[in-house]
C-alpha positions as CSV (number, residue, x, y, z in Angstrom):
1,M,-50.0,-35.8,-0.5
2,T,-47.1,-35.8,1.7
3,E,-44.7,-34.2,-0.7
4,K,-47.1,-31.5,-1.6
5,S,-47.9,-30.7,2.0
6,Q,-44.2,-30.1,2.8
7,E,-43.5,-27.8,-0.1
8,P,-45.1,-24.6,1.5
9,I,-43.1,-25.2,4.6
10,V,-39.7,-25.7,3.1
11,G,-40.1,-22.3,1.2
12,P,-40.5,-20.2,4.4
13,K,-37.8,-22.0,6.2
14,K,-35.3,-21.2,3.6
15,A,-36.3,-17.5,3.6
16,Y,-36.1,-17.4,7.4
17,I,-32.5,-18.9,7.2
18,F,-31.5,-16.4,4.4
19,A,-33.1,-13.5,6.5
20,G,-31.1,-14.6,9.5
21,V,-27.9,-14.7,7.7
22,L,-28.4,-11.2,6.4
23,T,-29.3,-10.2,9.9
24,I,-26.3,-11.7,11.5
25,I,-23.6,-10.7,8.9
26,P,-23.3,-6.9,9.9
27,I,-23.0,-8.0,13.5
28,L,-20.3,-10.4,12.9
29,I,-18.4,-8.2,10.7
30,T,-18.6,-5.3,13.4
31,W,-17.7,-7.7,16.1
32,W,-14.6,-9.0,14.1
33,V,-13.4,-5.6,13.4
34,V,-13.9,-4.5,17.2
35,R,-12.3,-7.6,18.3
36,F,-9.3,-7.2,16.2
37,I,-8.8,-3.6,17.6
38,I,-9.2,-4.7,21.0
39,S,-6.9,-7.7,20.6
40,L,-4.2,-5.1,19.3
41,L,-4.8,-2.8,22.2
42,R,-4.7,-5.7,24.6
43,D,-1.2,-6.6,23.3
44,F,0.0,-3.2,23.7
45,G,-1.2,-2.9,27.3
46,G,-0.6,-6.5,28.3
47,P,3.1,-6.1,29.3
48,V,2.2,-3.1,31.6
49,V,-0.3,-5.2,33.3
50,S,2.3,-7.9,33.8
51,W,4.7,-5.6,35.2
52,L,2.1,-4.2,37.6
53,V,1.4,-7.8,38.7
54,F,5.1,-8.2,39.4
55,I,5.3,-5.0,41.5
56,L,2.2,-5.7,43.5
57,R,2.4,-9.5,44.2
58,P,5.2,-9.0,47.1
59,V,3.1,-6.2,48.6
60,L,-0.6,-6.8,47.8
61,P,-1.0,-10.4,46.7
62,D,-4.7,-10.1,46.6
63,A,-4.7,-7.1,44.3
64,A,-2.2,-9.0,41.9
65,E,-4.6,-12.0,41.7
66,V,-7.5,-9.5,40.9
67,L,-5.2,-8.1,38.0
68,L,-4.8,-11.7,36.8
69,T,-8.5,-12.3,36.3
70,P,-8.8,-12.6,32.5
71,W,-11.6,-10.2,31.9
72,F,-10.1,-7.6,34.3
73,E,-6.7,-8.0,32.7
74,S,-8.1,-7.5,29.2
75,I,-10.0,-4.3,30.2
76,L,-7.2,-2.8,32.1
77,A,-4.8,-3.6,29.2
78,V,-7.0,-1.8,26.7
79,I,-7.4,1.2,29.0
80,L,-3.6,1.4,29.6
81,A,-2.9,1.1,25.9
82,L,-5.3,4.1,25.1
83,F,-3.9,6.2,27.9
84,G,-0.3,5.4,26.6
85,F,-1.5,6.4,23.0
86,Y,-2.8,9.7,24.4
87,L,0.4,10.3,26.5
88,L,2.6,9.6,23.5
89,G,0.5,12.0,21.3
90,W,0.8,14.8,24.2
91,I,4.6,14.2,24.3
92,A,5.1,14.3,20.6
93,S,3.3,17.7,20.5
94,R,6.0,19.1,22.9
95,M,9.5,20.1,21.9
96,V,11.2,17.6,24.3
97,G,9.0,15.0,22.8
98,R,9.9,15.8,19.3
99,R,13.6,15.5,20.1
100,L,13.1,12.2,21.8
101,L,11.0,10.9,18.8
102,S,13.7,12.2,16.4
103,A,16.3,10.4,18.2
104,M,14.3,7.1,18.3
105,D,13.7,7.7,14.6
106,A,17.3,8.0,13.9
107,L,18.1,4.9,16.0
108,V,15.5,2.6,14.2
109,H,16.9,3.8,10.8
110,R,20.1,2.2,11.8
111,I,18.8,-1.2,12.4
112,P,19.3,-3.3,9.2
113,F,15.9,-4.8,7.7
114,V,13.7,-3.1,10.4
115,S,14.7,0.3,8.8
116,T,13.4,-0.8,5.6
117,I,10.0,-1.7,7.0
118,Y,9.8,1.2,9.3
119,S,10.7,3.8,6.7
120,S,8.2,2.2,4.2
121,V,5.4,2.5,6.6
122,Q,6.4,6.1,7.4
123,K,6.4,7.0,3.7
124,F,3.0,5.3,3.3
125,L,1.4,7.2,6.1
126,A,2.9,10.4,4.9
127,V,1.6,9.8,1.4
128,L,-1.9,9.2,2.7
129,E,-1.9,12.7,4.4
130,Q,-1.2,14.4,1.1
131,K,-3.4,14.5,-2.1
132,P,-1.7,13.0,-5.1
133,D,-1.0,15.1,-8.2
134,G,-3.6,15.2,-10.9
135,V,-6.3,12.8,-9.4
136,Q,-8.4,12.3,-6.3
137,R,-7.2,10.2,-3.5
138,I,-10.1,7.7,-3.7
139,V,-10.6,6.1,-7.1
140,L,-12.3,3.2,-9.0
141,I,-10.2,1.1,-11.3
142,D,-10.8,-2.0,-13.5
143,F,-10.0,-4.9,-11.3
144,P,-9.8,-7.9,-11.6
145,S,-11.1,-7.6,-15.1
146,P,-12.1,-4.7,-17.4
147,E,-15.8,-5.7,-16.8
148,M,-15.4,-5.0,-13.0
149,K,-14.3,-2.1,-10.9
150,T,-13.1,-1.8,-7.3
151,V,-12.2,1.0,-4.8
152,G,-8.6,1.9,-4.5
153,F,-6.4,4.6,-2.9
154,V,-4.0,6.4,-5.2
155,T,-0.6,6.7,-3.3
156,R,1.3,8.5,-5.9
157,T,1.6,9.4,-9.6
158,L,4.4,8.2,-11.8
159,V,5.5,8.9,-15.5
160,D,6.1,6.1,-17.9
161,S,9.9,6.6,-19.2
162,A,9.0,5.2,-22.6
163,S,5.7,6.9,-23.5
164,G,5.7,9.8,-21.1
165,K,2.1,8.7,-20.0
166,L,0.9,9.3,-16.4
167,L,0.6,6.3,-14.3
168,A,-1.1,5.9,-10.8
169,A,0.1,3.5,-8.0
170,V,-3.3,2.4,-6.5
171,Y,-3.5,0.4,-3.4
172,V,-6.7,-2.0,-3.5
173,P,-7.7,-3.0,0.1
174,T,-9.7,-6.3,0.7
175,T,-12.9,-6.6,2.3
176,P,-13.6,-6.7,5.4
177,N,-10.1,-6.3,6.4
178,P,-8.6,-3.2,4.5
179,T,-5.0,-3.8,6.1
180,S,-4.4,-6.4,3.4
181,G,-4.7,-5.8,-0.3
182,Y,-3.0,-5.2,-3.8
183,L,-0.8,-2.6,-5.3
184,E,-1.7,-1.8,-8.8
185,I,-0.2,0.4,-11.5
186,V,-2.9,1.9,-13.6
187,P,-2.7,4.5,-16.5
188,L,-4.1,7.6,-15.2
189,E,-6.6,7.8,-18.1
190,N,-8.1,4.6,-16.8
191,V,-8.7,5.8,-13.3
192,I,-12.1,7.0,-12.2
193,S,-12.0,9.8,-9.6
194,T,-14.6,10.0,-6.8
195,D,-15.5,12.6,-4.3
196,W,-15.7,10.2,-1.5
197,T,-14.2,10.9,1.9
198,M,-11.9,8.4,3.5
199,D,-14.6,7.5,6.2
200,E,-17.2,6.8,3.3
201,A,-14.6,4.6,1.4
202,M,-13.6,2.7,4.4
203,T,-17.2,2.0,5.5
204,F,-18.0,0.9,2.0
205,I,-15.0,-1.6,2.1
206,I,-15.6,-2.9,5.5
207,S,-19.4,-3.3,5.1
208,G,-18.8,-5.4,1.8
209,G,-20.7,-2.5,-0.1
210,A,-23.7,-2.8,2.3
211,V,-23.1,0.9,3.2
212,A,-22.5,3.1,0.1
213,P,-21.7,6.7,-0.4
214,P,-24.5,8.8,-2.0
215,K,-22.8,9.1,-5.4
216,M,-21.1,6.5,-7.6
217,N,-19.0,7.8,-10.6
218,Y,-18.7,4.6,-12.3
219,Y,-18.3,5.9,-16.0
220,K,-16.4,9.0,-15.2
221,R,-12.7,8.8,-15.7
222,A,-9.9,11.1,-14.4
223,G,-10.2,14.3,-16.4
224,M,-12.9,12.8,-18.6
225,E,-16.8,12.9,-18.6
226,A,-18.7,9.9,-19.1
227,A,-19.7,9.4,-22.7
228,P,-23.2,10.6,-23.4
229,E,-25.9,8.1,-23.6
230,S,-27.2,7.4,-27.2
231,C,-30.7,8.6,-27.7
232,P,-33.1,6.7,-29.8
233,K,-34.0,8.2,-33.1
234,E,-37.5,9.0,-33.8
């Protein structure tokens, strides 16, 4: 009798736990992404806050202590970082700013090892601003096995020297952090083009597929139509 009386209670409890997990996952992922961005901004603005504290401490010690309050220091660092990015963008759009950035760019390219990383990132960002030849930017490829597909970004197209076939260099981001991923070289004929926007693709990746674009070209390959479905004979 005791075991039978517990059965209807255990089932709903498991259902409630599962529903709670599904409810909290989007919140946790959103919080993780926002915290990651805020942490980066705080790291950018933190040195400026430390410099302000150093300047104000001899003159206004009370104000310096307020700046050292953890929550206030973090907020001020984020605000200063955003203002700094805005100011940098404004300067970059002016002639003098372009010359200064060009000089800084030339200086960085002279530093061993750092120049390799810097130029690689520059090329990657420049590639993302341009549409690759013969294929859409956002694609689906067979990964990690032929029975599965994943979302990737075509960075450029290549030509195989032996066969002359077209290849695609595809960056496959991970979920929910798209800043890490894999580089795959895929025959262009095995790439499935999509009409997704960058925002749709990034939302799909970060949300773990919970938020998907309206259309999915799962069987449509680059330059090829999906094979027609076989109709049963009457």
